[in-house]
C-alpha positions in Angstrom: -10.7 36.2 -10.4 -14.1 35.8 -12.6 -15.2 32.7 -14.4 -14.5 34.1 -17.6 -10.9 34.8 -16.4 -10.5 31.2 -15.4 -12.0 30.1 -18.9 -9.7 32.3 -20.7 -6.7 31.3 -18.8 -7.4 27.5 -19.5 -8.0 28.1 -23.3 -4.9 30.7 -23.6 -2.8 28.4 -21.9 -3.8 25.6 -24.7 -3.4 27.9 -27.4 0.2 28.8 -26.3 0.7 25.0 -26.1 -0.4 24.2 -29.4 1.2 27.2 -31.3 4.7 26.1 -29.6 4.1 22.6 -30.7 3.3 23.7 -34.2 6.4 25.9 -34.6 8.5 23.1 -33.2 7.3 20.7 -35.9 7.4 23.1 -38.8 11.0 23.9 -37.8 12.3 20.3 -37.2 14.6 18.7 -39.4 13.1 16.1 -42.1 12.3 13.1 -40.3 12.1 10.8 -43.3 8.1 11.2 -43.7 7.2 12.5 -47.2 3.7 13.4 -46.3 4.9 16.5 -43.9 4.2 17.2 -40.5 1.3 16.3 -38.8 0.3 13.4 -40.8 -0.2 9.9 -39.8 1.1 6.8 -41.5 -1.5 4.6 -43.2 -3.1 2.6 -40.4 -1.7 4.4 -37.4 -4.2 4.1 -34.7 -4.8 5.7 -31.3 -7.1 4.5 -28.8 -9.1 6.0 -25.9 -9.9 4.1 -22.8 -12.0 4.7 -20.2 -14.3 3.2 -17.3 -18.1 2.9 -17.4 -17.9 3.3 -21.1 -21.4 4.1 -21.6 -21.2 7.5 -19.3 -22.1 10.3 -21.7 -19.4 12.4 -20.5 -16.7 10.7 -22.7 -18.9 11.2 -25.8 -17.7 14.6 -26.6 -14.0 14.0 -25.6 -13.9 11.3 -28.0 -15.7 13.2 -30.7 -13.2 15.9 -30.5 -10.3 13.3 -30.4 -11.6 12.0 -33.9 -11.8 15.5 -35.3 -8.0 16.0 -34.4 -7.2 12.7 -35.9 -9.2 13.0 -39.0 -7.4 16.2 -39.8 -4.0 14.3 -39.4 -5.3 11.3 -41.1 -5.0 9.2 -38.2 -7.4 6.2 -37.1 -9.0 6.1 -33.6 -10.7 3.4 -31.5 -13.1 3.8 -28.4 -12.8 1.2 -25.7 -13.4 0.8 -22.0 -15.4 -1.3 -19.6 -19.2 -1.1 -19.1 -18.7 -1.5 -15.2 -17.2 0.5 -12.5 -14.5 -2.1 -11.7 -10.7 -1.0 -11.8 -9.5 -4.6 -12.6 -11.7 -4.8 -15.8 -10.4 -1.5 -16.8 -6.8 -2.7 -16.5 -7.8 -5.8 -18.7 -9.3 -3.7 -21.2 -5.9 -1.5 -21.0 -4.0 -4.6 -21.5 -5.9 -5.7 -24.5 -5.0 -2.3 -26.3 -1.4 -2.7 -25.5 -1.5 -6.2 -27.2 -2.7 -4.3 -30.4 0.4 -2.2 -30.5 -1.2 1.3 -30.8 0.3 4.4 -31.6 -0.9 5.8 -28.3 -3.7 5.9 -25.7 -5.7 8.5 -24.2 -6.7 7.3 -20.8 -9.1 8.4 -18.1 -7.4 5.9 -15.1 -10.2 5.0 -12.6 -7.7 5.0 -9.9 -4.0 6.4 -9.9 -1.7 3.8 -8.6 -3.1 0.3 -10.2 -2.3 2.1 -13.6 1.4 3.3 -13.0 3.1 -0.3 -13.5 0.8 -0.6 -17.0 1.5 2.8 -18.1 5.3 2.7 -17.4 5.2 -0.5 -19.6 3.4 1.0 -22.2 6.1 3.7 -22.2 9.0 1.2 -22.2 7.1 -0.4 -25.4 7.3 2.9 -27.0 3.5 3.7 -26.8 2.7 7.2 -25.1 0.0 7.5 -22.8 -1.9 10.8 -22.2 -4.3 10.9 -19.2 -7.5 13.1 -19.2 -9.9 14.2 -16.4 -8.1 11.8 -13.9 -4.5 11.2 -13.4 -1.7 8.7 -12.5 0.8 11.3 -11.6 3.6 8.9 -10.5 3.5 7.0 -13.9 5.5 7.9 -17.0 2.4 9.2 -18.7 3.6 12.1 -21.2 0.7 14.7 -20.4 -2.4 15.1 -18.2 -5.1 17.3 -19.6 -8.0 18.3 -17.5 -9.7 21.4 -16.1 -8.4 22.7 -13.0 -10.4 20.5 -10.3 -9.6 22.8 -7.4 -10.9 25.8 -9.2 -14.0 23.7 -10.1 -14.5 22.9 -6.3 -14.0 26.8 -5.5 -16.3 28.0 -7.9 -19.1 25.5 -7.1 -18.6 26.4 -3.3 -18.8 30.3 -4.3 -21.9 29.6 -6.4 -23.8 28.0 -3.8 -22.7 30.1 -0.9 -23.6 33.2 -2.9 -27.2 31.6 -3.7 -27.8 31.0 -0.1 -26.7 34.6 1.0 -23.5 33.3 2.5 -25.2 31.1 5.4 -26.6 27.9 6.0 -26.0 24.3 6.2 -24.5 22.0 3.4 -23.6 18.5 2.8 -21.4 16.7 0.3 -21.7 13.4 -1.5 -18.3 11.7 -2.4 -16.7 9.0 -4.8 -13.5 8.4 -2.7 -10.4 7.0 -4.4 -11.0 8.6 -7.7 -8.6 11.3 -8.0 -10.4 14.2 -9.6 -13.4 13.7 -7.6 -11.5 13.9 -4.4 -10.0 17.0 -5.7 -13.3 18.7 -6.2 -14.7 17.7 -3.0 -11.8 18.7 -1.0 -11.5 22.1 -2.7 -15.1 22.9 -2.3 -14.8 22.0 1.6 -11.9 23.8 1.8 -13.4 27.1 0.0 -16.3 26.9 2.2 -14.3 27.1 5.4 -12.0 29.7 4.3 -14.2 32.2 2.5 -17.8 31.4 3.8 -17.6 30.9 7.7 -21.4 31.2 8.1 -21.7 28.0 5.8 -21.7 24.7 7.8 -20.9 21.3 6.6 -23.4 19.1 8.4 -23.0 15.7 6.6 -20.9 13.9 4.0 -21.6 10.4 2.4 -20.2 8.2 0.0 -22.5 7.9 -2.9 -20.2 6.2 -5.4 -21.8 7.4 -8.4 -24.9 5.2 -7.4 -28.2 7.4 -7.8 -29.8 5.1 -5.4 -27.2 5.6 -2.7 -27.4 9.2 -3.3 -31.2 9.5 -2.9 -31.1 7.6 0.2 -28.1 9.6 1.8 -29.9 12.7 1.0 -33.1 11.6 2.7 -30.9 10.6 5.8 -29.3 13.8 5.8 -32.3 16.1 5.3 -33.9 13.9 8.2 -30.8 14.5 10.8 -30.7 18.4 9.5 -34.0 20.0 8.6 -32.2 23.0 7.7 -29.8 21.5 5.1 -29.9 24.0 2.2 -27.4 22.3 -0.2 -25.8 19.3 -1.5 -22.7 19.3 -3.5 -21.3 16.0 -5.5 -18.2 15.5 -7.6 -20.2 13.9 -10.6 -23.5 13.5 -12.5 -25.1 10.1 -11.6 -25.4 10.9 -7.9 -27.0 14.3 -8.7 -29.9 12.1 -10.5 -30.6 10.4 -7.0 -30.0 13.6 -5.0 -32.3 15.8 -7.1 -35.1 13.2 -6.8 -34.6 13.1 -3.0 -34.7 17.0 -2.8 -37.7 17.1 -5.0 -39.7 14.8 -2.8 -38.6 16.6 0.3 -39.9 19.8 -1.3 -37.5 21.7 1.3 -35.7 24.0 -1.3 -32.4 22.1 -1.1 -30.2 23.1 -3.7 -28.4 20.2 -5.7 -25.0 21.1 -7.4 -23.0 18.7 -9.1 -19.9 18.3 -11.5 -20.4 17.1 -15.3 -23.6 17.3 -17.2 -25.8 14.9 -19.6 -29.2 15.4 -21.1 -30.9 14.0 -17.9 -29.0 16.6 -15.8 -29.6 19.5 -18.4 -33.3 18.6 -18.4 -33.3 18.8 -14.7 -31.4 22.0 -14.5 -33.6 23.7 -16.7 -36.7 22.3 -14.8 -35.0 24.0 -11.8 -34.8 20.4 -10.0 -31.0 20.7 -10.0 -29.3 24.2 -9.3 -26.5 23.9 -11.5 -23.3 22.2 -12.5 -19.6 22.6 -13.0 -18.7 21.2 -16.3 -15.0 20.9 -17.9 -14.7 21.6 -21.5 -14.9 18.0 -22.6 -14.1 18.4 -26.2 -10.7 20.4 -25.6 -9.7 17.3 -23.6 -10.0 15.1 -26.5 -8.6 17.5 -29.3 -5.5 18.4 -27.3 -5.3 14.7 -25.9 -5.0 13.6 -29.5 -2.3 16.2 -30.2 -0.4 15.3 -27.4 -0.4 11.8 -28.3 0.5 12.4 -31.9 3.6 14.7 -30.8 4.9 12.0 -28.2 4.3 9.3 -31.0 6.3 11.3 -33.6 9.2 12.9 -31.5 11.2 13.0 -34.8 9.1 16.0 -35.6 10.5 18.1 -32.5 14.1 19.2 -32.4 14.4 21.3 -29.2 17.7 22.7 -28.0 18.3 20.1 -25.0 20.1 16.8 -24.6 17.5 14.6 -25.9 19.8 13.1 -28.8 22.3 12.4 -26.2 20.0 11.0 -23.5 17.5 9.5 -25.8 14.7 11.0 -24.0 11.2 11.9 -25.9 11.6 15.7 -26.5 7.8 16.0 -26.2 6.8 16.8 -22.7 3.9 19.0 -21.6 2.9 17.8 -18.0 -0.3 19.5 -17.7 -2.9 21.3 -19.9 -5.9 23.1 -18.6 -9.0 22.7 -20.7 -11.0 25.1 -18.8 -14.6 24.7 -17.4 -18.0 26.2 -17.5 -20.7 26.9 -15.1 -24.1 25.5 -16.2 -27.3 26.9 -15.3 -30.9 27.2 -16.8 -29.7 30.3 -18.8 -27.0 28.3 -20.8 -28.0 24.7 -20.5 -29.0 24.4 -24.1 -25.7 24.8 -25.1 -24.6 21.4 -23.8 -26.8 19.0 -25.4 -25.0 16.2 -26.8 -27.5 15.5 -29.5 -27.6 19.0 -30.7 -23.7 19.2 -30.6 -23.7 16.2 -32.9 -26.2 17.6 -35.3 -24.0 20.8 -35.5 -20.8 18.7 -36.3 -23.0 16.6 -38.8 -21.8 13.3 -37.2 -23.4 10.3 -35.8 -21.3 10.1 -32.5 -19.2 7.8 -30.7 -20.0 4.6 -33.1 -19.1 6.6 -36.4 
């Protein structure tokens, strides 16, 4: 299956989901709202909550969440914690619950610690939609992400093909973050199943720390002089890995997930081989749509027993937002500043 097929599959799934939702809303009985379907009440506010709030990855997600909200007359607030600390993110989530939000678009740092808070939010009538990382055993209403397994597989194929199907590779990891773990496991599994002449010679936990990644790649290369590539599931580690590869000057191909301006500059300069990048904006736009529908179940009237059971009729367990492979050829299309200029907005704080 080609990359284009993967992208089309994700976007097609979104189109069908959205079309079905629109049809349900338009055909549902009157809910008492006098402003028609897909309009928020004055002051109705939806929140986005993330860990490490300054990471550029979140910005297009929130930008498109705002776009969907503005189209429906809803308000949005961006929240999170500046530190990589699950307890601090949990505290910021609790602060949102105290404000009685209409819904929360959440990127949980770890799945299990968020089960109880998400379930409590559901009991309070506050829908939670997760994106990019999930808490699958919670009562969240939807999970929006690219297919992390496909991302890992495509990364493996891209690297293996560039190396002629043989050579040594290593991985840097961030154990415990669900989407990162999926990318790494899929990457290694794909190498083992489809590229038997590619050998995994080292792995280390860089935990999104550029300095750890830098030192890890230097150590890996010293122990494995023929190391040809390093894959990591996020962008921060790539900064340190690429610096180490540049200093070693041995042709190590650095490939990561997610992009930001620095990563794009390094891809264009040939310091990073490439990246796999989820369609972040679609996560935010569809996240807002799913939250609105979950917060306004009166606009949905499916043929089931929801009236008898009292169960919220809006349920879309998974939405695939698709992904792109970023190389020097298309890197210019992913700069945040250029995107904001095209959108005519100031970004996260507007």
